[in-house]
C-alpha positions as CSV (number, residue, x, y, z in Angstrom):
1,M,93.9,248.0,65.5
2,T,95.1,246.8,68.5
3,R,91.2,245.7,68.5
4,Q,91.0,244.4,65.5
5,S,94.3,242.0,66.0
6,E,93.5,240.9,69.8
7,A,89.6,239.9,67.9
8,L,91.5,238.1,65.5
9,S,94.2,236.6,67.6
10,R,91.3,235.2,69.4
11,L,89.0,233.9,66.6
12,C,92.1,232.6,64.9
13,A,92.7,230.6,68.6
14,G,89.0,229.3,67.9
15,L,89.1,227.8,64.7
16,S,92.3,225.7,66.0
17,A,90.6,224.6,69.1
18,I,88.1,223.1,66.3
19,R,90.1,221.9,63.9
20,Q,92.0,220.1,66.6
21,L,89.0,218.4,67.7
22,S,88.7,216.4,64.5
23,H,92.8,215.3,64.8
24,I,93.5,212.4,66.9
25,A,97.0,212.7,68.0
26,P,99.1,209.5,68.7
27,H,99.0,208.6,72.0
28,P,102.6,208.5,74.3
29,H,101.4,205.4,76.0
30,P,100.8,202.0,74.9
31,L,97.7,200.2,75.4
32,H,98.3,198.3,78.6
33,R,99.1,201.6,80.4
34,G,95.4,202.8,79.3
35,L,93.5,199.6,81.0
36,L,95.5,199.8,83.7
37,S,94.5,203.0,84.6
38,A,91.0,201.6,83.7
39,V,91.3,198.7,86.2
40,A,92.4,200.5,89.2
41,C,89.7,203.3,88.7
42,S,86.9,200.6,88.3
43,L,87.8,197.9,91.2
44,P,87.5,200.0,94.1
45,A,83.1,200.5,92.7
46,F,83.5,197.1,91.2
47,I,84.0,196.1,95.1
48,G,82.0,198.2,96.9
49,A,79.2,196.9,94.3
50,L,80.0,193.2,95.7
51,S,80.5,193.9,99.0
52,G,77.0,196.6,99.3
53,R,79.1,199.4,99.7
54,F,78.6,201.3,96.1
55,M,78.6,204.2,97.6
56,D,82.0,203.6,99.4
57,G,83.2,202.3,96.8
58,L,82.4,204.7,94.5
59,L,84.4,207.5,96.8
60,A,87.6,205.1,96.8
61,C,87.3,205.8,93.5
62,M,88.2,209.1,93.3
63,G,91.5,208.4,95.6
64,A,92.3,205.8,92.6
65,L,92.2,208.1,90.0
66,V,95.9,209.4,91.4
67,I,96.8,206.5,88.2
68,L,96.8,208.8,86.2
69,Y,99.8,210.6,87.5
70,F,101.4,207.4,86.8
71,P,105.2,209.2,85.4
72,E,107.6,207.5,83.2
73,G,111.1,206.6,84.6
74,T,112.0,204.4,87.4
75,L,110.1,202.0,89.8
76,K,111.1,204.8,92.3
77,R,110.5,207.1,90.6
78,R,107.2,206.3,90.0
79,M,106.1,205.0,93.2
80,S,107.7,208.3,94.9
81,V,105.1,210.5,92.8
82,L,102.6,208.7,93.0
83,L,102.5,207.9,96.9
84,S,103.1,212.1,97.2
85,C,100.2,212.6,95.0
86,S,98.4,210.2,97.2
87,L,98.9,212.0,100.2
88,I,97.8,215.2,98.2
89,F,94.7,213.5,97.1
90,A,93.7,212.6,101.0
91,L,95.0,216.2,102.6
92,S,92.9,218.2,99.9
93,F,90.2,216.5,100.2
94,A,90.2,216.3,104.2
95,L,90.7,220.5,103.9
96,G,87.3,220.5,100.9
97,S,85.8,218.6,103.8
98,L,86.7,220.8,106.5
99,A,85.7,224.0,104.6
100,A,82.6,223.0,103.7
101,V,81.0,225.2,107.1
102,S,80.5,227.9,105.5
103,P,81.1,229.1,101.6
104,V,83.4,231.9,102.9
105,T,86.0,229.2,104.1
106,A,85.0,226.9,101.1
107,V,86.0,229.4,98.6
108,L,89.5,230.7,100.4
109,S,90.0,226.9,100.8
110,I,90.2,226.3,97.0
111,G,91.8,229.4,96.6
112,A,94.4,228.6,98.9
113,L,94.5,225.0,97.9
114,T,94.9,226.0,93.6
115,I,98.1,227.9,94.8
116,L,100.0,225.6,96.7
117,S,99.3,222.7,94.5
118,S,100.2,224.3,92.0
119,L,103.4,225.2,93.4
120,L,103.8,221.8,94.5
121,C,103.6,220.4,90.8
122,K,106.5,222.8,89.9
123,V,108.4,222.0,92.2
124,L,108.4,218.1,92.5
125,S,108.1,218.0,88.4
126,I,104.1,216.8,89.0
127,G,103.1,216.5,84.7
128,P,100.0,216.4,83.9
129,P,96.9,216.0,85.0
130,G,98.8,219.0,87.2
131,N,96.9,220.4,90.3
132,F,93.4,219.5,88.4
133,F,92.7,216.2,90.6
134,F,93.5,217.9,94.0
135,I,91.2,220.4,92.7
136,M,88.6,218.3,91.7
137,L,88.5,216.5,95.2
138,A,88.8,219.2,97.3
139,S,86.2,220.7,95.4
140,V,83.5,218.0,96.0
141,A,84.5,217.6,99.4
142,T,82.7,221.1,100.3
143,V,79.2,219.6,99.2
144,I,79.4,215.9,100.4
145,P,76.4,216.0,103.0
146,G,78.1,215.0,106.6
147,E,78.8,215.9,110.3
148,L,82.7,216.5,111.0
149,T,82.9,213.1,112.8
150,T,82.8,211.4,109.5
151,I,85.7,213.2,107.2
152,P,88.4,210.5,109.1
153,A,86.2,207.5,107.1
154,R,85.4,209.5,103.8
155,T,89.2,210.8,103.7
156,A,90.0,207.0,104.8
157,L,88.2,205.9,101.5
158,I,90.6,208.4,99.6
159,I,93.7,207.0,101.0
160,V,92.3,203.1,100.4
161,G,91.5,203.8,96.3
162,S,94.8,205.6,96.7
163,L,96.8,202.7,97.6
164,C,95.1,200.7,95.5
165,A,96.3,202.0,92.5
166,C,99.9,202.3,93.6
167,G,100.0,198.8,94.8
168,L,98.8,197.8,90.7
169,A,101.0,200.8,89.3
170,F,103.8,198.8,91.5
171,L,103.0,195.7,90.1
172,Y,102.9,197.1,86.7
173,S,106.4,198.3,86.9
174,L,107.6,195.2,88.7
175,L,107.0,193.0,85.0
176,L,107.1,196.1,82.9
177,A,110.3,197.8,83.9
178,D,111.4,200.7,82.8
179,S,115.2,202.4,83.0
180,T,113.9,206.0,81.5
181,E,115.9,208.4,83.7
182,A,113.2,210.5,85.6
183,P,113.1,214.8,84.7
184,P,114.8,217.1,87.0
185,L,113.3,219.1,89.8
186,S,112.2,222.3,89.3
187,S,114.6,224.7,90.7
188,Q,112.9,227.6,90.3
189,P,109.0,227.0,91.6
190,A,109.1,231.0,92.4
191,T,109.2,231.7,88.2
192,A,105.9,230.0,88.4
193,L,104.2,232.3,91.7
194,P,102.5,235.3,89.2
195,W,100.5,232.5,87.2
196,T,99.7,230.0,90.6
197,L,98.4,233.3,92.3
198,Y,96.0,234.4,89.2
199,Q,95.2,230.7,89.0
200,G,94.3,230.5,92.7
201,I,92.2,233.6,92.2
202,V,90.1,232.7,89.3
203,V,89.6,229.4,90.5
204,A,87.6,230.7,93.9
205,G,86.3,233.5,91.6
206,A,84.1,231.4,89.9
207,Y,83.2,229.1,92.9
208,A,82.4,232.2,94.8
209,L,80.1,233.2,92.0
210,A,78.3,229.8,91.3
211,L,77.2,229.8,95.2
212,A,76.6,233.3,94.8
213,L,74.0,232.1,92.1
214,S,72.4,229.0,93.8
215,L,73.5,226.3,91.0
216,D,72.6,222.6,91.2
217,N,76.3,221.3,91.7
218,P,78.2,224.5,92.2
219,Y,81.8,222.3,92.3
220,W,81.7,222.0,88.8
221,V,82.6,225.4,88.0
222,P,86.0,225.9,89.7
223,I,86.2,222.1,87.9
224,S,86.1,224.1,84.7
225,C,87.7,226.4,85.3
226,A,90.2,224.4,86.8
227,A,90.0,222.1,83.2
228,V,91.0,224.6,81.3
229,L,93.5,227.0,83.0
230,Q,95.6,223.9,82.3
231,G,96.7,225.3,79.2
232,G,98.6,228.3,80.7
233,Q,99.0,229.9,77.8
234,V,96.2,232.0,76.0
235,S,96.0,229.7,72.9
236,L,96.1,226.5,74.6
237,I,93.1,227.4,76.9
238,W,91.0,228.5,74.1
239,T,91.7,225.2,72.8
240,R,90.5,223.5,76.3
241,K,88.0,225.5,76.5
242,I,86.3,224.6,73.1
243,Q,87.2,221.5,73.8
244,R,85.6,220.8,77.1
245,I,82.5,222.2,75.8
246,V,81.9,219.9,73.0
247,G,83.5,216.6,75.1
248,T,80.6,217.6,78.0
249,A,77.9,218.1,75.7
250,L,79.2,214.7,73.9
251,G,79.0,213.6,77.6
252,L,75.4,214.3,78.4
253,G,74.5,212.7,75.5
254,I,75.8,209.6,76.2
255,A,75.3,209.8,80.0
256,W,71.1,210.3,78.4
257,M,71.3,207.3,76.3
258,L,72.9,205.0,79.0
259,F,70.7,206.0,82.1
260,S,67.4,206.1,79.8
């Protein structure tokens, strides 16, 4: 009976996730917040294209993704979160680049980064998307070809993209002031330790498996794993898993039409 109950519970969770795919929830932020994110994430690529250094612009775009951590609250709260995340972005990318010397160091580094970044998100009260983009940056960095001497320049591009996004967020906050109180800092990060350890083991194990199978672009495996684990609860994890599969399929279809 226990196994049947577990199977029924998983089936119900899966059906609930499928139902949620057709439900469009009201967005908590106004439209101009989305426009801010779009401009911040695309501006480095636009500048790179104009200057004839499009690939450098794309790399800087990864740093500009820090705008997705733009929180509610006062100007001080917003800038402190964005600058903190910008620093973690740079450190994550640099760590991933340094760890690329061997598959073993890459796997261990991704696992350690997953644990540390998850705890940092708890301590600094960093909300969604949590440590996902920290893991993404480190994972991508492990497969970017190049000598060790190129790591500072590539990391600098990540920093430039992040600071560009922070600058836009600063201007946005001056135009649209908000006196909302910042959420209190977490005082018990140790309570999250079992979950963060589990996260680190699963993400690192997924990356190790992808490398062992010699998959093309193996960094997508830990990235996808980290995205699914953002739920933190079994029901949410099932929902995110199904949504990610469907979303990936739709994204592939759109990309196929665009690039064809």
